N, CA, C and O atoms as a GROMACS GRO file, in nm:
protein
  328
    1UNK      N    1  -3.044   1.132   3.731
    1UNK     CA    2  -2.946   1.235   3.701
    1UNK      C    3  -2.805   1.184   3.726
    1UNK      O    4  -2.715   1.208   3.645
    2UNK      N    5  -2.784   1.114   3.838
    2UNK     CA    6  -2.651   1.063   3.870
    2UNK      C    7  -2.607   0.958   3.768
    2UNK      O    8  -2.490   0.952   3.730
    3UNK      N    9  -2.702   0.874   3.725
    3UNK     CA   10  -2.669   0.769   3.627
    3UNK      C   11  -2.629   0.832   3.493
    3UNK      O   12  -2.534   0.787   3.428
    4UNK      N   13  -2.700   0.935   3.453
    4UNK     CA   14  -2.669   1.003   3.328
    4UNK      C   15  -2.533   1.072   3.336
    4UNK      O   16  -2.455   1.067   3.242
    5UNK      N   17  -2.506   1.136   3.448
    5UNK     CA   18  -2.378   1.203   3.467
    5UNK      C   19  -2.263   1.102   3.470
    5UNK      O   20  -2.158   1.126   3.412
    6UNK      N   21  -2.284   0.990   3.537
    6UNK     CA   22  -2.181   0.886   3.544
    6UNK      C   23  -2.155   0.827   3.405
    6UNK      O   24  -2.040   0.801   3.370
    7UNK      N   25  -2.259   0.806   3.329
    7UNK     CA   26  -2.243   0.753   3.194
    7UNK      C   27  -2.169   0.852   3.106
    7UNK      O   28  -2.080   0.814   3.029
    8UNK      N   29  -2.204   0.978   3.115
    8UNK     CA   30  -2.138   1.082   3.036
    8UNK      C   31  -1.990   1.092   3.073
    8UNK      O   32  -1.905   1.108   2.986
    9UNK      N   33  -1.960   1.083   3.201
    9UNK     CA   34  -1.820   1.090   3.245
    9UNK      C   35  -1.743   0.967   3.196
    9UNK      O   36  -1.628   0.979   3.155
   10UNK      N   37  -1.804   0.850   3.201
   10UNK     CA   38  -1.737   0.728   3.156
   10UNK      C   39  -1.707   0.735   3.006
   10UNK      O   40  -1.600   0.694   2.961
   11UNK      N   41  -1.802   0.786   2.930
   11UNK     CA   42  -1.781   0.799   2.787
   11UNK      C   43  -1.670   0.900   2.758
   11UNK      O   44  -1.585   0.876   2.672
   12UNK      N   45  -1.670   1.011   2.828
   12UNK     CA   46  -1.569   1.114   2.808
   12UNK      C   47  -1.430   1.062   2.841
   12UNK      O   48  -1.336   1.084   2.765
   13UNK      N   49  -1.418   0.993   2.953
   13UNK     CA   50  -1.288   0.939   2.995
   13UNK      C   51  -1.239   0.835   2.894
   13UNK      O   52  -1.121   0.834   2.860
   14UNK      N   53  -1.327   0.749   2.848
   14UNK     CA   54  -1.283   0.645   2.754
   14UNK      C   55  -1.243   0.705   2.620
   14UNK      O   56  -1.149   0.656   2.557
   15UNK      N   57  -1.312   0.808   2.574
   15UNK     CA   58  -1.276   0.872   2.448
   15UNK      C   59  -1.145   0.949   2.458
   15UNK      O   60  -1.065   0.947   2.364
   16UNK      N   61  -1.123   1.015   2.569
   16UNK     CA   62  -1.000   1.093   2.585
   16UNK      C   63  -0.877   1.007   2.610
   16UNK      O   64  -0.766   1.045   2.573
   17UNK      N   65  -0.897   0.893   2.672
   17UNK     CA   66  -0.782   0.809   2.705
   17UNK      C   67  -0.754   0.704   2.599
   17UNK      O   68  -0.652   0.634   2.607
   18UNK      N   69  -0.839   0.690   2.501
   18UNK     CA   70  -0.818   0.591   2.395
   18UNK      C   71  -0.705   0.636   2.303
   18UNK      O   72  -0.698   0.753   2.266
   19UNK      N   73  -0.617   0.545   2.266
   19UNK     CA   74  -0.510   0.581   2.173
   19UNK      C   75  -0.567   0.606   2.034
   19UNK      O   76  -0.671   0.552   1.997
   20UNK      N   77  -0.498   0.689   1.960
   20UNK     CA   78  -0.542   0.717   1.824
   20UNK      C   79  -0.520   0.593   1.737
   20UNK      O   80  -0.414   0.530   1.744
   21UNK      N   81  -0.616   0.560   1.658
   21UNK     CA   82  -0.606   0.444   1.572
   21UNK      C   83  -0.516   0.475   1.452
   21UNK      O   84  -0.518   0.586   1.397
   22UNK      N   85  -0.440   0.377   1.414
   22UNK     CA   86  -0.355   0.392   1.297
   22UNK      C   87  -0.436   0.352   1.174
   22UNK      O   88  -0.488   0.240   1.166
   23UNK      N   89  -0.445   0.441   1.079
   23UNK     CA   90  -0.524   0.415   0.959
   23UNK      C   91  -0.434   0.385   0.839
   23UNK      O   92  -0.472   0.410   0.725
   24UNK      N   93  -0.316   0.332   0.865
   24UNK     CA   94  -0.223   0.302   0.757
   24UNK      C   95  -0.263   0.172   0.688
   24UNK      O   96  -0.285   0.069   0.751
   25UNK      N   97  -0.271   0.180   0.558
   25UNK     CA   98  -0.303   0.062   0.476
   25UNK      C   99  -0.183   0.032   0.387
   25UNK      O  100  -0.128   0.122   0.324
   26UNK      N  101  -0.143  -0.095   0.382
   26UNK     CA  102  -0.030  -0.137   0.300
   26UNK      C  103  -0.079  -0.240   0.198
   26UNK      O  104  -0.150  -0.335   0.233
   27UNK      N  105  -0.040  -0.222   0.074
   27UNK     CA  106  -0.076  -0.317  -0.032
   27UNK      C  107   0.041  -0.339  -0.125
   27UNK      O  108   0.126  -0.252  -0.143
   28UNK      N  109   0.045  -0.458  -0.182
   28UNK     CA  110   0.145  -0.492  -0.283
   28UNK      C  111   0.080  -0.493  -0.420
   28UNK      O  112  -0.032  -0.540  -0.437
   29UNK      N  113   0.152  -0.440  -0.517
   29UNK     CA  114   0.106  -0.439  -0.655
   29UNK      C  115   0.211  -0.509  -0.740
   29UNK      O  116   0.329  -0.474  -0.736
   30UNK      N  117   0.166  -0.607  -0.818
   30UNK     CA  118   0.259  -0.682  -0.904
   30UNK      C  119   0.247  -0.631  -1.046
   30UNK      O  120   0.138  -0.620  -1.102
   31UNK      N  121   0.362  -0.600  -1.103
   31UNK     CA  122   0.368  -0.559  -1.242
   31UNK      C  123   0.444  -0.662  -1.323
   31UNK      O  124   0.548  -0.712  -1.279
   32UNK      N  125   0.394  -0.694  -1.440
   32UNK     CA  126   0.457  -0.791  -1.528
   32UNK      C  127   0.502  -0.722  -1.657
   32UNK      O  128   0.435  -0.632  -1.707
   33UNK      N  129   0.616  -0.766  -1.709
   33UNK     CA  130   0.665  -0.710  -1.833
   33UNK      C  131   0.735  -0.813  -1.918
   33UNK      O  132   0.804  -0.900  -1.867
   34UNK      N  133   0.716  -0.802  -2.048
   34UNK     CA  134   0.782  -0.890  -2.145
   34UNK      C  135   0.839  -0.804  -2.257
   34UNK      O  136   0.780  -0.702  -2.295
   35UNK      N  137   0.953  -0.845  -2.310
   35UNK     CA  138   1.012  -0.773  -2.422
   35UNK      C  139   1.109  -0.863  -2.495
   35UNK      O  140   1.190  -0.932  -2.433
   36UNK      N  141   1.102  -0.861  -2.625
   36UNK     CA  142   1.197  -0.938  -2.706
   36UNK      C  143   1.330  -0.863  -2.721
   36UNK      O  144   1.425  -0.914  -2.780
   37UNK      N  145   1.337  -0.740  -2.667
   37UNK     CA  146   1.460  -0.661  -2.673
   37UNK      C  147   1.551  -0.684  -2.554
   37UNK      O  148   1.659  -0.624  -2.547
   38UNK      N  149   1.511  -0.768  -2.459
   38UNK     CA  150   1.600  -0.801  -2.349
   38UNK      C  151   1.542  -0.770  -2.213
   38UNK      O  152   1.433  -0.715  -2.201
   39UNK      N  153   1.617  -0.808  -2.110
   39UNK     CA  154   1.566  -0.796  -1.972
   39UNK      C  155   1.549  -0.653  -1.923
   39UNK      O  156   1.465  -0.626  -1.838
   40UNK      N  157   1.629  -0.560  -1.976
   40UNK     CA  158   1.616  -0.421  -1.930
   40UNK      C  159   1.480  -0.365  -1.965
   40UNK      O  160   1.417  -0.297  -1.884
   41UNK      N  161   1.433  -0.394  -2.087
   41UNK     CA  162   1.302  -0.346  -2.129
   41UNK      C  163   1.190  -0.420  -2.055
   41UNK      O  164   1.089  -0.359  -2.019
   42UNK      N  165   1.208  -0.549  -2.033
   42UNK     CA  166   1.107  -0.626  -1.960
   42UNK      C  167   1.090  -0.570  -1.818
   42UNK      O  168   0.978  -0.557  -1.769
   43UNK      N  169   1.202  -0.538  -1.752
   43UNK     CA  170   1.195  -0.480  -1.619
   43UNK      C  171   1.131  -0.342  -1.621
   43UNK      O  172   1.053  -0.308  -1.532
   44UNK      N  173   1.162  -0.262  -1.720
   44UNK     CA  174   1.102  -0.129  -1.732
   44UNK      C  175   0.950  -0.140  -1.749
   44UNK      O  176   0.875  -0.065  -1.687
   45UNK      N  177   0.904  -0.233  -1.834
   45UNK     CA  178   0.761  -0.251  -1.854
   45UNK      C  179   0.693  -0.303  -1.727
   45UNK      O  180   0.580  -0.264  -1.697
   46UNK      N  181   0.761  -0.390  -1.654
   46UNK     CA  182   0.705  -0.442  -1.529
   46UNK      C  183   0.690  -0.330  -1.426
   46UNK      O  184   0.589  -0.323  -1.355
   47UNK      N  185   0.789  -0.242  -1.418
   47UNK     CA  186   0.781  -0.129  -1.326
   47UNK      C  187   0.667  -0.035  -1.364
   47UNK      O  188   0.593   0.013  -1.278
   48UNK      N  189   0.652  -0.008  -1.493
   48UNK     CA  190   0.542   0.078  -1.539
   48UNK      C  191   0.407   0.016  -1.506
   48UNK      O  192   0.314   0.086  -1.466
   49UNK      N  193   0.397  -0.116  -1.524
   49UNK     CA  194   0.271  -0.185  -1.496
   49UNK      C  195   0.236  -0.176  -1.348
   49UNK      O  196   0.121  -0.147  -1.313
   50UNK      N  197   0.332  -0.200  -1.261
   50UNK     CA  198   0.307  -0.193  -1.116
   50UNK      C  199   0.273  -0.050  -1.074
   50UNK      O  200   0.185  -0.030  -0.991
   51UNK      N  201   0.341   0.049  -1.132
   51UNK     CA  202   0.313   0.188  -1.098
   51UNK      C  203   0.173   0.228  -1.144
   51UNK      O  204   0.102   0.298  -1.071
   52UNK      N  205   0.134   0.186  -1.262
   52UNK     CA  206  -0.001   0.217  -1.311
   52UNK      C  207  -0.108   0.158  -1.220
   52UNK      O  208  -0.210   0.221  -1.194
   53UNK      N  209  -0.085   0.036  -1.173
   53UNK     CA  210  -0.182  -0.029  -1.084
   53UNK      C  211  -0.191   0.043  -0.950
   53UNK      O  212  -0.300   0.062  -0.898
   54UNK      N  213  -0.076   0.082  -0.894
   54UNK     CA  214  -0.079   0.151  -0.764
   54UNK      C  215  -0.137   0.291  -0.776
   54UNK      O  216  -0.209   0.336  -0.687
   55UNK      N  217  -0.108   0.359  -0.885
   55UNK     CA  218  -0.165   0.493  -0.908
   55UNK      C  219  -0.317   0.485  -0.924
   55UNK      O  220  -0.390   0.570  -0.872
   56UNK      N  221  -0.363   0.384  -0.994
   56UNK     CA  222  -0.507   0.367  -1.015
   56UNK      C  223  -0.579   0.340  -0.884
   56UNK      O  224  -0.694   0.382  -0.866
   57UNK      N  225  -0.512   0.272  -0.790
   57UNK     CA  226  -0.572   0.242  -0.661
   57UNK      C  227  -0.558   0.358  -0.562
   57UNK      O  228  -0.615   0.353  -0.454
   58UNK      N  229  -0.483   0.462  -0.599
   58UNK     CA  230  -0.471   0.580  -0.514
   58UNK      C  231  -0.356   0.577  -0.415
   58UNK      O  232  -0.357   0.652  -0.317
   59UNK      N  233  -0.258   0.492  -0.437
   59UNK     CA  234  -0.142   0.484  -0.348
   59UNK      C  235  -0.028   0.566  -0.407
   59UNK      O  236   0.002   0.556  -0.526
   60UNK      N  237   0.036   0.648  -0.323
   60UNK     CA  238   0.144   0.733  -0.372
   60UNK      C  239   0.278   0.707  -0.303
   60UNK      O  240   0.382   0.735  -0.362
   61UNK      N  241   0.278   0.656  -0.182
   61UNK     CA  242   0.402   0.630  -0.108
   61UNK      C  243   0.443   0.485  -0.132
   61UNK      O  244   0.397   0.395  -0.061
   62UNK      N  245   0.529   0.462  -0.230
   62UNK     CA  246   0.562   0.326  -0.273
   62UNK      C  247   0.712   0.305  -0.287
   62UNK      O  248   0.789   0.400  -0.301
   63UNK      N  249   0.752   0.178  -0.281
   63UNK     CA  250   0.889   0.141  -0.311
   63UNK      C  251   0.890   0.002  -0.373
   63UNK      O  252   0.795  -0.075  -0.357
   64UNK      N  253   0.997  -0.029  -0.444
   64UNK     CA  254   1.009  -0.160  -0.508
   64UNK      C  255   1.058  -0.260  -0.405
   64UNK      O  256   1.171  -0.252  -0.358
   65UNK      N  257   0.971  -0.353  -0.369
   65UNK     CA  258   1.003  -0.449  -0.264
   65UNK      C  259   1.076  -0.572  -0.317
   65UNK      O  260   1.160  -0.630  -0.247
   66UNK      N  261   1.044  -0.612  -0.438
   66UNK     CA  262   1.104  -0.734  -0.493
   66UNK      C  263   1.096  -0.730  -0.645
   66UNK      O  264   1.007  -0.667  -0.703
   67UNK      N  265   1.190  -0.797  -0.709
   67UNK     CA  266   1.186  -0.807  -0.855
   67UNK      C  267   1.254  -0.936  -0.899
   67UNK      O  268   1.346  -0.985  -0.833
   68UNK      N  269   1.208  -0.989  -1.010
   68UNK     CA  270   1.269  -1.106  -1.071
   68UNK      C  271   1.278  -1.080  -1.220
   68UNK      O  272   1.181  -1.041  -1.284
   69UNK      N  273   1.397  -1.101  -1.275
   69UNK     CA  274   1.422  -1.073  -1.416
   69UNK      C  275   1.477  -1.198  -1.483
   69UNK      O  276   1.569  -1.262  -1.432
   70UNK      N  277   1.420  -1.231  -1.597
   70UNK     CA  278   1.469  -1.341  -1.679
   70UNK      C  279   1.513  -1.284  -1.813
   70UNK      O  280   1.523  -1.162  -1.827
   71UNK      N  281   1.540  -1.368  -1.910
   71UNK     CA  282   1.592  -1.322  -2.040
   71UNK      C  283   1.495  -1.228  -2.111
   71UNK      O  284   1.537  -1.125  -2.164
   72UNK      N  285   1.367  -1.261  -2.114
   72UNK     CA  286   1.271  -1.179  -2.188
   72UNK      C  287   1.148  -1.140  -2.108
   72UNK      O  288   1.051  -1.089  -2.164
   73UNK      N  289   1.150  -1.164  -1.979
   73UNK     CA  290   1.034  -1.128  -1.895
   73UNK      C  291   1.082  -1.088  -1.756
   73UNK      O  292   1.193  -1.120  -1.714
   74UNK      N  293   0.994  -1.018  -1.686
   74UNK     CA  294   1.026  -0.973  -1.551
   74UNK      C  295   0.896  -0.946  -1.476
   74UNK      O  296   0.791  -0.923  -1.537
   75UNK      N  297   0.905  -0.951  -1.343
   75UNK     CA  298   0.794  -0.903  -1.261
   75UNK      C  299   0.850  -0.826  -1.142
   75UNK      O  300   0.962  -0.850  -1.097
   76UNK      N  301   0.769  -0.734  -1.094
   76UNK     CA  302   0.809  -0.643  -0.987
   76UNK      C  303   0.696  -0.638  -0.884
   76UNK      O  304   0.579  -0.634  -0.920
   77UNK      N  305   0.734  -0.637  -0.757
   77UNK     CA  306   0.637  -0.613  -0.650
   77UNK      C  307   0.662  -0.472  -0.598
   77UNK      O  308   0.772  -0.440  -0.554
   78UNK      N  309   0.560  -0.389  -0.604
   78UNK     CA  310   0.564  -0.250  -0.556
   78UNK      C  311   0.481  -0.243  -0.430
   78UNK      O  312   0.360  -0.263  -0.435
   79UNK      N  313   0.544  -0.216  -0.315
   79UNK     CA  314   0.476  -0.209  -0.186
   79UNK      C  315   0.441  -0.064  -0.155
   79UNK      O  316   0.527   0.024  -0.157
   80UNK      N  317   0.314  -0.040  -0.127
   80UNK     CA  318   0.264   0.096  -0.109
   80UNK      C  319   0.187   0.109   0.022
   80UNK      O  320   0.124   0.014   0.069
   81UNK      N  321   0.192   0.229   0.079
   81UNK     CA  322   0.113   0.260   0.199
   81UNK      C  323   0.040   0.390   0.176
   81UNK      O  324   0.081   0.476   0.098
   82UNK      N  325  -0.070   0.403   0.249
   82UNK     CA  326  -0.144   0.529   0.250
   82UNK      C  327  -0.216   0.543   0.382
   82UNK      O  328  -0.285   0.643   0.404
   0.00000   0.00000   0.00000
């Protein structure tokens, strides 16, 4: 009886004193875009591509972490957490 009570108390104390685990997940999504109409359209397509990928994976809290734009192509890194 004492062993069972001691075990139950130890489990209770460890569960109550344990810090809450952080369940935050962070992922990067890369979007690519090309356009013969110029860099503005390439960047727009890259942003749409990254957003579609993050939406499909179920991430909603996102921001644009990095981007690179050339004459007719671009890529964007969208960093998301959930």
